[in-house]
C-alpha positions as CSV (number, residue, x, y, z in Angstrom):
1,X,-0.2,0.0,0.0
2,X,1.3,3.6,-1.0
3,X,1.4,6.1,1.5
4,X,-1.1,8.0,-0.2
5,X,-3.4,5.2,-0.1
6,X,-2.7,4.7,3.2
7,X,-3.8,8.3,3.9
8,X,-6.7,8.4,2.3
9,X,-7.8,5.2,4.1
10,X,-7.0,6.3,7.3
11,X,-9.8,8.9,7.0
12,X,-12.6,8.5,9.5
13,X,-16.2,8.0,7.9
14,X,-18.0,10.1,10.5
15,X,-15.8,13.0,9.4
16,X,-16.0,13.1,5.6
17,X,-18.8,15.7,5.1
18,X,-17.4,18.3,7.3
19,X,-14.1,17.5,5.9
20,X,-15.1,17.5,2.6
21,X,-17.1,21.0,3.1
22,X,-14.2,22.4,4.4
23,X,-11.6,21.2,1.9
24,X,-14.1,22.9,-0.7
25,X,-14.6,26.2,0.9
26,X,-10.7,26.3,2.1
27,X,-9.4,25.5,-1.4
28,X,-12.0,28.3,-2.6
29,X,-11.2,31.1,-0.3
30,X,-7.1,30.4,-1.1
31,X,-7.5,30.9,-5.0
32,X,-9.3,33.7,-4.6
33,X,-7.0,35.3,-2.4
34,X,-4.3,34.5,-4.3
35,X,-5.9,35.9,-7.4
36,X,-6.9,38.8,-5.2
37,X,-3.0,39.5,-4.3
38,X,-2.0,38.7,-8.4
39,X,-5.0,41.1,-9.7
40,X,-3.0,42.6,-12.2
41,X,-3.4,39.3,-14.1
42,X,-7.1,39.9,-14.3
43,X,-6.4,43.6,-15.7
44,X,-4.0,41.8,-18.2
45,X,-6.5,39.7,-19.1
46,X,-9.5,42.0,-19.5
47,X,-6.6,44.4,-21.4
48,X,-6.2,41.5,-23.5
49,X,-9.7,41.1,-24.4
50,X,-10.3,44.7,-25.1
51,X,-7.3,44.9,-27.6
52,X,-8.0,41.8,-29.3
53,X,-12.3,43.3,-29.9
54,X,-10.6,46.7,-31.1
55,X,-8.3,45.4,-33.6
56,X,-11.4,44.4,-36.0
57,X,-12.8,47.5,-36.2
58,X,-9.7,49.0,-37.2
59,X,-9.1,46.3,-39.8
60,X,-12.4,46.0,-41.1
61,X,-13.7,49.4,-40.8
62,X,-16.3,51.2,-38.5
63,X,-19.3,50.5,-40.4
64,X,-21.9,50.0,-38.0
65,X,-24.0,47.0,-39.7
66,X,-20.7,45.1,-40.7
67,X,-19.8,45.5,-36.8
68,X,-22.8,44.3,-35.5
69,X,-22.6,41.3,-37.8
70,X,-19.4,40.3,-36.7
71,X,-19.6,41.5,-33.4
72,X,-21.3,38.4,-31.6
73,X,-18.3,35.9,-33.1
74,X,-15.3,38.9,-32.2
75,X,-16.8,38.9,-28.3
76,X,-16.9,35.3,-28.4
77,X,-13.4,34.4,-30.0
78,X,-11.8,37.3,-27.5
79,X,-13.7,35.7,-24.6
80,X,-12.1,32.2,-25.6
81,X,-8.4,33.6,-26.1
82,X,-8.8,35.6,-22.9
83,X,-9.5,32.5,-21.1
84,X,-7.0,30.8,-22.8
85,X,-4.5,32.9,-21.8
86,X,-4.9,32.6,-18.2
87,X,-5.0,28.9,-18.3
88,X,-1.4,28.7,-17.1
89,X,-1.9,29.7,-13.5
90,X,-4.6,27.4,-13.2
91,X,-2.4,24.5,-11.5
92,X,1.5,25.7,-12.8
93,X,2.0,27.9,-9.3
94,X,0.5,25.0,-6.7
95,X,2.4,22.6,-8.9
96,X,5.9,24.6,-8.5
97,X,5.1,25.0,-4.5
98,X,4.3,21.7,-3.7
99,X,0.9,22.4,-2.7
100,X,-0.6,19.9,-5.4
101,X,1.2,17.0,-3.8
102,X,-0.3,18.0,-0.3
103,X,-3.5,18.0,-1.7
104,X,-3.5,14.6,-3.1
105,X,-1.9,13.4,-0.4
106,X,-4.7,14.9,2.0
107,X,-7.3,12.3,1.8
108,X,-10.0,14.3,0.7
109,X,-11.6,13.4,-3.1
110,X,-9.6,15.3,-5.6
111,X,-12.6,16.1,-7.7
112,X,-13.8,18.4,-4.7
113,X,-11.0,20.4,-4.6
114,X,-10.5,20.7,-8.2
115,X,-14.1,22.0,-8.5
116,X,-13.1,24.9,-6.2
117,X,-10.4,25.7,-8.2
118,X,-12.3,25.7,-11.4
119,X,-14.8,27.8,-9.3
120,X,-12.1,30.3,-8.4
121,X,-10.6,30.4,-11.7
122,X,-14.2,31.0,-13.5
123,X,-15.2,33.9,-11.2
124,X,-11.2,35.5,-11.6
125,X,-11.0,35.0,-15.4
126,X,-14.1,34.2,-17.0
127,X,-16.6,36.2,-14.9
128,X,-14.8,39.9,-15.4
129,X,-15.2,38.8,-19.4
130,X,-19.0,38.3,-18.9
131,X,-19.5,41.6,-17.0
132,X,-17.2,43.4,-20.0
133,X,-19.1,42.0,-23.1
134,X,-22.2,44.6,-22.4
135,X,-19.7,47.3,-23.1
136,X,-17.8,45.2,-26.0
137,X,-21.4,44.4,-27.3
138,X,-22.0,48.6,-27.5
139,X,-18.8,48.9,-28.9
140,X,-19.9,46.8,-32.0
141,X,-23.4,48.2,-32.2
142,X,-25.3,45.2,-31.3
143,X,-28.8,45.9,-30.1
144,X,-29.7,46.5,-26.8
145,X,-32.4,43.5,-26.7
146,X,-29.5,41.1,-27.8
147,X,-27.5,41.9,-24.5
148,X,-29.6,39.3,-22.0
149,X,-29.2,36.9,-24.8
150,X,-25.3,37.3,-25.3
151,X,-24.7,37.9,-21.6
152,X,-26.5,34.4,-21.0
153,X,-24.6,32.4,-23.6
154,X,-21.4,33.7,-22.0
155,X,-22.7,32.8,-18.4
156,X,-23.4,29.0,-19.8
157,X,-20.1,28.8,-22.2
158,X,-17.4,30.4,-20.1
159,X,-17.8,27.9,-17.5
160,X,-17.3,25.3,-20.1
161,X,-14.2,26.8,-21.4
162,X,-12.8,27.1,-18.0
163,X,-13.4,23.2,-17.0
164,X,-12.3,21.9,-20.6
165,X,-9.3,24.5,-20.2
166,X,-8.8,22.9,-16.8
167,X,-8.2,19.2,-18.2
168,X,-5.7,20.6,-20.5
169,X,-3.9,22.4,-17.9
170,X,-3.9,19.1,-16.0
171,X,-2.7,17.2,-18.9
172,X,0.2,19.2,-20.0
173,X,1.0,20.0,-16.1
174,X,5.0,20.2,-15.9
175,X,5.9,19.8,-19.6
176,X,8.1,22.3,-21.4
177,X,6.5,24.9,-23.8
178,X,3.0,23.5,-22.4
179,X,1.6,26.5,-23.3
180,X,1.6,25.9,-27.3
181,X,0.8,22.5,-26.3
182,X,-2.1,23.6,-24.1
183,X,-3.8,25.7,-26.9
184,X,-3.4,22.6,-29.6
185,X,-5.2,20.8,-27.1
186,X,-8.0,23.0,-26.0
187,X,-9.1,25.1,-28.8
188,X,-10.7,22.1,-30.9
189,X,-12.7,21.3,-27.9
190,X,-13.7,24.9,-27.7
191,X,-15.1,24.8,-31.1
192,X,-18.8,23.9,-30.3
193,X,-19.1,26.2,-27.5
194,X,-17.9,29.2,-29.8
195,X,-20.5,27.7,-32.4
196,X,-23.5,27.8,-29.8
197,X,-22.5,30.8,-27.8
198,X,-22.1,33.0,-31.4
199,X,-25.2,31.3,-32.9
200,X,-27.8,32.3,-29.9
201,X,-26.5,35.6,-30.2
202,X,-26.9,35.9,-33.9
203,X,-30.5,34.3,-33.9
204,X,-31.7,36.8,-31.3
205,X,-30.2,39.8,-33.7
206,X,-32.5,38.1,-36.5
207,X,-35.5,38.5,-33.7
208,X,-35.8,34.7,-33.5
209,X,-35.9,32.7,-30.5
210,X,-32.5,31.5,-29.5
211,X,-33.3,29.4,-26.5
212,X,-32.5,26.2,-28.4
213,X,-28.8,27.2,-28.3
214,X,-28.8,28.1,-25.0
215,X,-30.2,24.8,-23.8
216,X,-27.7,23.1,-25.7
217,X,-24.8,25.2,-23.9
218,X,-26.4,24.5,-20.7
219,X,-26.5,20.9,-21.5
220,X,-22.9,20.8,-22.6
221,X,-22.0,22.6,-19.1
222,X,-24.2,20.3,-17.0
223,X,-22.1,17.4,-18.8
224,X,-18.7,19.1,-18.3
225,X,-19.8,19.8,-14.6
226,X,-20.6,16.4,-13.9
227,X,-17.4,14.7,-15.7
228,X,-14.5,17.5,-15.6
229,X,-13.5,17.6,-12.4
230,X,-13.1,13.8,-12.1
231,X,-11.1,13.8,-15.5
232,X,-8.9,16.6,-14.3
233,X,-8.2,15.1,-10.9
234,X,-6.9,11.6,-12.7
235,X,-4.8,14.0,-15.1
236,X,-3.2,15.4,-12.0
237,X,-2.8,12.5,-10.1
238,X,-1.1,10.9,-13.1
239,X,1.0,13.8,-14.0
240,X,2.1,14.0,-9.8
241,X,2.9,9.9,-9.7
C-alpha cells in the first residue's frame, strides 16, 4: 500500500462531510485570495480582451452594420482567447510550490478541491469577461435587446471553457513549452461552445428565439460539470506520480 493510499484510508467516515465541505471552502478562499493578490493578471486578461476586440474595427472599418454582423463572433473569440491566456496559472504555481502533492495526499476527494479551483478560476478569469461583454456589445453596435442573450450565452459557455481548459492544463502540467501544447489540445474542444454561443446571439439579432442554442450550451455545461472535475483530478494524479 502506498503512502497516498494509506493516508486516504485513514480518514474516518463520520468526519468526511465536514472535512469535505471545509476542503472545498478552504481551497476556494485560498485561490480567490491568491488571485486578488495577483489581480494585475486579471487586468492583463481584460486588457487583452479589449485589444483583440478593438483590432477588428481597425482592420475592417467602422461601418455599424458590418460591425454588428461580426460582433457576436468577435466577442466570443476574444473571450475564448482571454480564458486561454489565463489557463497557465490554474495549476502551475501550486505544482511548483508542492501544494498539489499535499492536496493529493490529504485524503480528500481530488474532484472536490478541483471543483473549488475551477470555480475560483471562473470567478477571476471568466466572470470579468462576462461583465465586460455589454460594453463590447455596444462597441460593436449590437441591439440592446440582444445583450441579455449574449450575457446568458457567456454565462453558460465560459464555465465550459474553464472546465475543458482545466483538463488541458492538467494534461500538460510540468511539460516544457506547455503553453503551445495546451492551446493545441484545448482549442478544438472549444469549437462547439464557440459555435452555439455565437449562434445564440446571431439568432436573437434576427428576432428569432435563441432558447435552443442556450439549452445546448446548458447541456454541455451540465455534462462538463459532471465529468470534467473527475477527468481533471485523474490527470493531476497521473502527472504527480
